[in-house]
N, C-alpha and C positions, 0 to 999 in steps of 0.2 A: 126806366128801361124795362122792357118786357123780358121774361125769363126765356132761356133757350128751350127749344122744343125739338123732339126727334123727328126725323124723316125716314122713309124707307131707303134701303141701300140703293146705290146708283145702278148696280148691275151685277151679274154673276161672273166669276172668274172664268177665263178661257183656258182650258187645260189641254188644248190640242197640241200635238207634236211632242208630247212628253215633257214639256217644260215644267219647272217647279210650280207648285200650287200657288195661285195668285193670292196676295194678301188683300184683305179688306179692313178698313178702319174708319173711325169717326173723326170728324173735324168740326170745329166751331167756326162757322162762316158768318162774317158780318156783311150784310147786304148793302149798306150805304152808311155815310156819316150820320151819327145819332140814330142808327138803325137798330136791327134786331140780330142777336146771335142765334143761329140755328145749328143744332148738332146734326150734321148729315153723315151718312155712311157712303163710302165710295171705294172703288178698287184702286189699290196702290199700283202705279206703273211699274213695269219690270225694272230691275236695277240697271242703272247706266253702267256701261263697261268700266268707266273711270270714276264711278261714284259709289255711294253706299245708300242703304236704307236703314234708318235708325228707328228703334222702338222707343218712344218717348218715356222717360221716367219723371222728369219735371221740367217746367218752363217758367221762368220768372216773369212776373207782370211788371212791366217798366212804365215809367211816366210817359214815355213816348207812345206806348200802346194806348194810353188814355187820350193822347193827342191825335192818334190815328182814328180813334173812335169819333173824335170831333171833326175830322176831316182837315186837319191843319197842314198836311202835306199835299199841296195843290196838285201835284203831278201823279199822285197815287190813284190806281184804278180799283174800283169795287165791282163785285164782291171780293172779299179778301179773307185769308186766314192769317192772323197776326201771330206774333211770338218769335222773338229773336234771341232769347237767353235759354238755350236748349241743351239739356243733357239727357243722354239715353244710351242704349246698348246697340251695337251693330247687329241688325237682324239679317241683312244680306250685304255681301261684299262683292263689288264689281271685280272681274278677273284681272283688271289692270292695277288694282289697288293693293299695295303691299305694306305701306307705311302711312302714318298720319302726316300732317303738314310740318311736323318738326323732325321727322325721320324715325319715330318710334314704330316698331313693327306692330301691325294690327291683325286681328282675326275676328270672326263672328263671335259675338258675345262680349267683346271688350266694351268698356264704358268710354264714351267719347263726348266731346263738347263741340258744338258747331261754332266756327268762326263766321259770323253772319255776313260780313262784307264780301260782296262779289266784285271782281275786277275784270279789266279788259284782257288780261293775259300779258301785260307788259309792253303793249304796243303804242299806247297813247303818249302824248307829250309829258304829262305829269308823271307817269310811271317810268318811261324809258329815258327821259332827259333830266327832269328835275328830281327824280327818285322820291316822289311824294305820292305813294300809292293810295293814301287816304283821300286824295283829291282826284282820283282816277276819273277820266271823262266817261268811261263806260261803267261806272260803279252802280251797283244795286245792293240789295240786302235780303238775306233770308228772313222771312216774316214780312216782306214788303213786295210780294209777287215778283221774285227774281227771274222766273222762267216763263216768259209769255207764251211759249209754245207748249206748255204742259197744263194739265188740269190744276185747279187752284188748291185742292184739298190738303195736299201734303207739302206745301211750300212755306209752312209756318209752324211754330212750335205748339200751338194750341190744337193738337191733333194726336191721334194714337201713333202715327208714324211720320217720319220726315224723309222725303226723297231728295237726295243731294246729287246734283249733276257734277260731272267732272269739272274740276277747277274750284269748287266750293271747298273752303278749308275746314278742317276739323282736327281736334287734338285728343289723343288718348289721355285719360286722366286716372290717377291712382288714389281716389278717395270716393266717398259715398256721394250720391246724387245731390242731396240737400246742401252739403258742404261746398260743392263746386258750382251750384246753380247760379251764383252771382259772379261767375268768372268774367262775363262780358262787361258789366259795369266796373269790375276791377281792372280790366284791360283799359277801359276809358280813363279811369283814375290814374293808371300807370302812365298813359300818354300825357295826361294833363300835368302831373307832377314833374315828369322828366323834362318839361319845357322850362323849368327853372332850376338852377343849380344852387342849392342851399349852402350858405356859409355859416360857420359856427356862431351861435348866439342869435340867429334870425327867428322871427316870429311870422307864422302864417295864420290868417283868418280864413275860415272856410264858411261860405254862405250856403246854408242848406244842410239838413241832417237826414236826407233820404239816402238811398243806397250809394249813389255817387258821392255825396258829401261824406258819409261814414268812411267809405273806402279811400277817398282822397286824404282824410285824416290818417288813415292807416299807412298809406304809401308815403305821405309827407314825413311822418315820424320815422318810417323805415329808411328814408333816404337823407335824413340829417336835419330836419327842422327841430329847433330847440324848444319852441313853444308852439302848440297848435290850439287855436281857438275855434270852436264851432258855434255857429249861430243858426238856430232852427227850432223845430217842434215836431211832434209832441215829445214828452219827457222820455218815453221809452226809446225813441230814436237817439236822443241826446245821450242817454246812458250807454247805449251800444257804441256810439261814437267815442265816448271816453274809454271804453274797453278796447277800442281799436287804436287809441293813441292820443286822443284829444286831451289836453291838459285843463282847458277851461270850456265850459258850456254856457251859452247864453240862450235862454228860452224866450222866443219871440212872443209867447203868450203872456209873459211877465213884462218884458221890455217891449212895449207895443208900438213905439214910435221910432223912426230912423234915428233921430237925435239921441235917444236913450241908448240905442244899440251902438252907435258910433262912439259915444262917450265911454261905454263899457269896454269896447275893444281898445280904444286908445289908452285907457287906464292900465291895461295889461301889457303895454309895450314900453320899451326904453324911452324915457323922457316924455312919455305920453304923446309921442309924435305920430303914432300909428303903426300898423303892421308893415313889414317889409314886403310881403306879398299877400294879396287877397285873391281867393279862387271862388268864382261864382258857380254854384251848382244848384240853383233854384229853378231856373226856367221862368222867373218872374222879371219882366223888364225893369220895373222900378228898383229892383235890387242892385242894378248896375250903378246908378248914381250913388246910392248908399254905400256900396262896396268901395267905390273910388274915394269917398269921404273917409273910409276907414284906413286908407293908405297913408303912409308917411310920404313926404315929398321925395321923389326919386324912386318910389316903389314900383312894383309890377302888379298889374291886374290881369288875371287870366279868366276868360269867359268860356265856361264848359257846359252850361245848363240849357243851351238853346239849340236843340236839334230841329225844332219846328218853329214857325213864326207865331210868336205870342204877342206881337204888337210893337209899337215904337216907344221910345223914351227920349226925353229932352236932355241934352248934354251941352254945357257951356265949354267950348273948346279951350278958351283961355283959362277959366277957373279949374276945370276938371282935368285937363290934359297938359297944356303948355306950361302954365305957371307951376303946376305940381311936378312937371318934368317926369311924368310917369311913362312906363312901358305898358302898352295895351296889346293883348294878344288873344286871338280866338283859337280854340282847339276844336277840330272837326274829326269825329270818328276815331278810329284806331287802326293799327297795322298788326300783322301777325306777330311781329317781335314783341308787341305789348302783351298779347295773349300768352306767349311762351313765358315771359317774365312773370306775368300774373299767376300762371299755373304753378310756377316754382314757389311763389309766396303761399298759395293755398296748400300745396303738398308738403310744405315745411311743418304744418300743424301748429304754427306759432300764434295764429290769429283766430278769433271766434267766428269764422266764416259761416258755420252752420246756423248761427243765431241771426244772421241777416234775414233769413226767412222766418217770419213769425207765424204765418198761417199757410196751410196747404189745403187746397180746395180741388174738388173734381171738375172735370171739363164742363159739366152742366152749370157750374156756378161762375163761369168766366165773367158774365155780365155783372154779378155782384162785386167781383174783384175790381173791375173797371170803375164801377160806381164809387167804390171806396177810395180808389186812387184819385178820382176826380173831385171828391168831397173833402171831408175833414179827417181822412185817414182813420176811419172807424169801420169795423166790420162786426156785425152781431154784438154790438155794444162794447167791443174791445178795441184798443189802439192797435194799429197795424204798423209794422216796419216795412215788410215786403211780403208779397203773396206769391206762392208757387202754385202752379196748376199741374196736378198729376193725373194724367188721363186714366190710369189704372184704378183710381179710387172709385 
């Protein structure tokens, strides 16, 4: 991947009519799948009457961002400014905005976190009738070019500023930027875990030790799982997962075959029958069959790691589903309620959320961060857990 390079600013601010001085800022623009990130300077549009402009403090680099780099979302248009795990301070506040999406009063200078999912406004069948806004027919996402009628530069988190249109959610947060940076994956983890109601003595196996997997361990323990087993790598991620609540860690660099890993999980369960629930957080299709094999008969398998198409996997309906009598469920996206619950967990100060971010890089090194996420989770010779991009560096 070629390094980002700077371009001249897009234009000068128009100060006619006595309006507030226009903002200009930088954005890391990806031109095409497997393309080049170019740091461009552009003028930030005037604040929407029902929206806000955020000065970015940090944006988490997600596995989905690596997938967008590879063009795995077929409907996405390029060029694009990615980044959907965004925390910053309110630079400008639209005159109609008095509170955040949970009712907390807000003012310029407050630290806020973007709720990236955009919705239809409650008019579609899934929102108004089924009450499943995560399946909204008009859904979009901040960091996925949500506003087709606006310039691309400030529609994602890998930029100096974020321009939010009326209707895009955000939450005021009472903690530092690095500690709250992983709020979006924590909201996903909250949605995932709340799809299963733990009973005393139950065991959950979590496939994947990335941010989602670590945070699923945390929420599972917080909501009643008696034993949490995490399966993943590298070791630094597993260590953080244990600090988050995992009781047992299985390193896939040591247990290199599915049969080994399944046997190790079964050994940790009652009667060696298998886990009561297995949660897939890897995004690797082959992990699906392996995870079902880790389940006891009558168990529940939750699939949370596949936001983009990573390919097919062969399943035997008799052996994997019917005879095992399993419950199989997919989890898509999250809702505002999950963000509010997740915020409470972070603001409690009980969990090592700040340590989810292991490396913080400037905007110009976004390409390096994406490459590390696509490879073996190494950056500058060090293991990474999660990378934050801070445009002010």
